[in-house]
C-alpha positions in Angstrom: 0.0 0.0 0.0 1.2 3.5 -0.9 -0.4 6.8 -0.2 -1.3 8.8 -3.4 0.8 11.8 -2.2 3.9 9.5 -2.1 3.3 8.1 -5.6 6.4 8.8 -7.7 5.6 7.3 -11.1 8.8 8.5 -12.7 10.9 7.1 -9.9 10.1 3.4 -10.7 13.3 1.6 -11.5 13.9 1.1 -15.2 13.4 -2.5 -16.5 11.0 -3.4 -13.7 7.4 -4.2 -13.0 5.9 -2.9 -9.7 2.5 -3.5 -8.3 1.0 -1.2 -5.6 -2.3 -0.5 -4.1 -2.7 3.3 -4.1 -4.5 4.7 -1.1 -6.5 7.8 -2.1 -8.9 8.2 0.8 -10.1 6.6 4.1 -13.4 4.9 4.6 -15.6 5.9 7.6 -14.2 3.0 9.6 -10.7 4.1 8.9 -9.9 1.3 6.4 -8.0 2.5 3.3 -9.8 3.2 0.0 -7.4 2.2 -2.8 -7.0 1.2 -6.4 -4.5 -1.2 -7.9 -1.6 0.2 -10.0 0.9 -1.7 -12.0 3.8 0.2 -13.4 5.9 -1.4 -16.2 9.0 0.8 -16.4 10.9 0.2 -19.6 14.6 0.0 -19.8 14.7 2.5 -22.6 13.3 6.0 -22.8 10.0 6.6 -24.5 6.3 7.7 -24.0 4.2 7.2 -20.9 0.9 5.4 -21.5 -2.0 5.3 -19.1 -4.1 2.1 -19.6 -7.2 2.0 -17.5 -10.0 -0.6 -17.1 -12.8 -1.2 -14.7 -14.1 2.3 -14.4 -17.5 0.5 -14.2 -17.5 -2.4 -11.8 -19.4 -4.8 -14.2 -17.0 -4.5 -17.1 -14.5 -7.3 -17.3 -12.9 -7.4 -20.7 -10.5 -4.5 -20.0 -9.1 -5.8 -16.7 -8.4 -9.3 -18.3 -6.6 -7.8 -21.3 -4.6 -5.4 -19.2 -3.2 -8.2 -17.0 -2.2 -10.0 -20.2 -0.3 -6.9 -21.3 1.6 -6.9 -18.0 2.3 -10.7 -18.4 3.6 -10.4 -21.9 5.4 -7.0 -22.2 9.1 -7.4 -21.3 10.2 -4.3 -19.4 13.8 -4.9 -20.6 12.5 -4.4 -24.2 10.0 -1.6 -23.5 10.6 2.0 -24.4 8.8 4.3 -22.0 6.4 3.2 -19.3 3.0 1.8 -18.8 0.8 3.0 -16.0 -1.9 0.3 -15.7 -5.0 0.4 -13.5 -6.8 -2.9 -14.3 -9.8 -2.3 -12.0 -10.2 1.4 -11.2 -13.5 1.2 -9.3 -13.0 -1.5 -6.7 -16.2 -0.6 -4.7 -18.3 -1.0 -7.8 -16.4 -4.2 -8.8 -17.1 -5.7 -5.4 -20.8 -5.7 -6.1 -20.7 -6.2 -9.9 -22.3 -2.7 -10.4 -21.9 0.1 -12.9 -22.1 2.6 -10.0 -20.5 2.8 -6.6 -22.3 1.2 -3.6 -20.7 3.8 -1.4 -22.1 7.0 -2.8 -24.1 5.9 -5.8 -21.9 7.8 -8.3 -21.1 6.8 -11.8 -17.3 7.2 -11.9 -17.4 7.7 -15.7 -19.3 10.9 -15.3 -17.4 12.8 -12.7 -13.8 13.3 -13.9 -11.6 15.2 -13.2 -13.1 14.7 -9.7 -12.8 16.6 -6.5 -10.3 16.0 -3.7 -12.8 17.1 -1.1 -15.8 15.2 -2.5 -17.3 11.9 -1.7 -15.3 8.7 -2.3 -15.9 8.4 -6.0 -15.0 12.1 -6.6 -11.8 11.6 -4.6 -11.0 8.5 -6.7 -11.6 10.4 -9.9 -9.4 13.2 -8.7 -6.5 10.9 -7.8 -6.8 8.9 -11.1 -6.9 12.0 -13.2 -4.3 14.2 -11.5 -1.8 11.7 -10.2 -1.9 9.3 -13.1 -3.5 10.4 -16.4 -2.1 13.9 -16.1 1.4 12.4 -16.2 0.8 10.3 -19.3 1.4 11.1 -23.0 -1.8 9.3 -23.9 -4.7 7.3 -22.5 -6.5 4.1 -23.4 -9.8 3.8 -21.5 -11.2 0.3 -21.8 -14.9 -0.1 -21.5 -17.6 -2.7 -22.4 -21.3 -3.0 -22.2 -21.2 -4.5 -18.7 -24.1 -6.4 -17.4 -26.7 -4.2 -19.0 -25.5 -3.7 -22.6 -23.9 -5.3 -25.6 -21.6 -3.3 -27.9 -20.0 -3.8 -31.3 -16.2 -3.5 -31.1 -15.5 0.2 -31.4 -12.5 2.4 -30.8 -13.7 5.9 -29.9 -12.1 9.3 -30.8 -12.9 12.9 -30.3 -13.2 15.6 -33.0 -11.9 19.1 -32.5 -14.3 21.5 -30.8 -16.1 21.6 -27.4 -12.8 22.5 -25.8 -10.7 19.9 -27.7 -7.8 21.4 -29.6 -7.1 20.2 -33.2 -3.8 18.6 -32.4 -5.4 16.6 -29.5 -8.3 15.6 -31.7 -5.8 14.4 -34.4 -3.9 12.4 -31.9 -7.1 10.9 -30.4 -8.1 9.8 -33.9 -4.7 8.2 -34.5 -5.0 6.2 -31.3 -8.4 4.9 -32.2 -7.2 4.1 -35.8 -4.1 2.3 -34.5 -6.1 0.2 -32.1 -7.5 -1.6 -35.1 -11.0 -2.6 -33.8 -13.8 -3.4 -36.2 -15.2 0.2 -36.2 -14.2 3.8 -35.4 -16.7 5.8 -33.3 -16.7 9.5 -33.0 -17.4 9.9 -29.3 -20.0 12.3 -28.0 -18.6 15.3 -26.1 -19.8 14.2 -22.7 -18.4 16.2 -19.7 -17.1 14.0 -16.8 -16.0 11.1 -19.1 -12.4 10.3 -18.5 -11.3 10.1 -22.1 -13.1 13.4 -22.9 -11.7 15.3 -20.0 -8.2 14.0 -20.8 -8.4 15.0 -24.4 -9.7 18.5 -23.3 -6.6 18.7 -21.1 -4.4 18.0 -24.2 -3.8 14.3 -23.3 -4.9 12.3 -26.4 -7.2 9.5 -25.5 -9.2 6.7 -27.1 -12.2 5.2 -25.3 -12.9 1.6 -26.4 -16.1 -0.4 -26.1 -16.0 -4.2 -26.6 -18.7 -6.7 -25.8 -20.4 -6.8 -22.5 -23.5 -8.8 -21.6 -22.1 -9.5 -18.1 -19.6 -12.2 -19.3 -16.1 -12.5 -20.6 -15.6 -13.9 -24.1 -12.0 -14.6 -24.9 -12.4 -13.1 -28.4 -13.4 -9.8 -26.8 -10.4 -9.9 -24.4 -8.2 -10.6 -27.4 -9.7 -7.5 -29.1 -8.4 -5.2 -26.3 -5.1 -7.1 -25.9 -4.2 -6.9 -29.6 -5.5 -3.4 -29.9 -3.3 -2.1 -27.1 -0.3 -3.9 -28.5 -1.0 -2.2 -31.9 -1.1 1.2 -30.2 2.2 0.5 -28.3 3.9 -0.8 -31.4 2.8 2.1 -33.6 4.4 4.5 -31.1 7.7 2.6 -30.9 7.2 1.4 -27.3 7.3 -2.3 -28.2 8.4 -4.2 -31.3 5.5 -5.4 -33.5 4.5 -8.8 -32.0 4.8 -11.7 -34.4 1.5 -12.7 -35.9 -0.3 -9.5 -34.8 -2.6 -8.4 -37.6 -2.3 -4.9 -38.9 -5.1 -2.4 -38.2 -7.7 -2.3 -41.0 -7.8 0.6 -43.5 -11.0 2.4 -42.5 -13.2 4.1 -45.0 -15.8 5.3 -42.5 -16.6 6.0 -38.9 -19.7 5.7 -36.8 -21.5 8.7 -35.4 -24.4 8.8 -32.9 -25.4 7.9 -29.4 -27.8 5.8 -27.4 -31.6 6.4 -27.2 -32.9 6.5 -23.7 -35.8 4.5 -22.4 -38.9 6.8 -22.0 -40.4 4.4 -19.5 -39.3 1.5 -17.3 -40.4 -2.1 -17.7 -39.4 -5.3 -19.6 -37.5 -4.5 -22.8 -37.5 -6.8 -25.9 -35.0 -6.2 -28.7 -36.1 -6.6 -32.3 -32.7 -6.1 -33.9 -29.2 -7.6 -33.5 -25.7 -6.0 -33.1 -24.3 -5.1 -36.4 -27.6 -5.1 -38.2 -28.3 -2.3 -40.7 -31.8 -0.8 -40.3 -33.9 1.7 -42.2 -35.4 4.8 -40.6 -38.5 3.8 -38.7 -37.5 0.2 -38.2 -38.7 -1.3 -34.9 -35.8 -1.5 -32.5 -37.3 -2.4 -29.1 -40.5 -2.8 -27.2 -41.0 -2.0 -23.5 -43.8 -3.8 -21.7 -45.4 -3.7 -18.3 -45.5 -6.7 -16.0 -49.0 -7.3 -17.4 -47.6 -7.5 -20.9 -49.0 -4.2 -22.0 -46.9 -2.3 -24.6 -45.7 0.9 -22.8 -43.4 2.2 -25.5 -41.9 1.2 -28.9 -38.5 2.5 -30.0 -37.8 3.0 -33.7 -34.7 3.9 -35.7 -34.4 7.6 -36.1 -32.6 7.3 -39.4 -31.0 4.7 -41.6 -28.0 3.3 -39.8 -26.1 0.5 -38.0 -27.1 -1.1 -34.7 -24.0 -0.4 -32.5 -25.5 -1.3 -29.2 -28.4 -3.2 -27.6 -29.8 -3.7 -24.2 -28.9 -7.0 -22.7 -30.5 -6.9 -19.2 -34.3 -7.2 -19.7 -35.2 -4.9 -16.8 -34.9 -1.2 -17.8 -35.6 2.0 -15.9 -36.7 5.3 -17.4 -33.7 7.3 -18.8 -31.4 4.3 -19.1 -29.6 3.4 -22.3 -32.0 1.3 -24.4 -30.8 0.9 -28.0 -28.2 2.5 -30.2 -28.4 3.1 -34.0 -25.6 5.2 -35.5 -24.8 6.7 -38.9 -21.9 5.5 -41.0 -19.9 8.6 -42.2 -17.1 8.5 -44.8 -13.7 9.5 -43.6 
């Protein structure tokens, strides 16, 4: 255990792997509140990468892939350093939840945090100021969690909404080099880690792979290979043998989730990756008596990027996601 104020990321010995629990606050009973940090310090100079998973406690693909990165990257051959937080939100992870059981906060909506706030705000502050602010770039690994299913998408930010052109260009390069099936222009959403980092001038990509509350090996492979592509493209590691090159993209996805107008039991009428016409039936929400409370339709011609997996849905939750395909 190490206190956050004693954290010296640049002081990690070259050519080593160190594992620490970083104490960022105290719980009411005096027990430490902490997050796990693995620092892979390369023997050669280079960039500093922040690789973070488990912002939501029910997303497992990122943590599994990040441990594999630690297991397979040789610090003696690494240029630069990797700051890896496999499970950022341990309170949420402990109950398999998207939000913290301590204060009810969604960690992915409160960056850069507040050092004098509730536990989640203090965690966000420490992650952002003590880790991400020291990095040259960020990879934020998400998935659909228990509630959702996602296509494999690497997100990037366009210039505007406080994001400088050079940071936007670097964000796009990260997403492109990750080499997932699709590129997604991320919505400018305050409080999201990758958005706030890119606004600060730290290029970031926010990935989404899989979900549905499980852990498919192919989806872990997606993050594992994607992160290695990013590191190789920046000269931090040698290109691994057999690693496929990123595809040549001709388009990107643009759009966001539709929110449920009512709560109830949701049925999907479309599948991930399906192309739909404007007005196509996407989902139906029913009452416990089987009455149709709401129907959700495609707002335009597009591609189904995400679907609801958990059949219970509350008003205002993400329900279904159709996005447009835009030429690059």
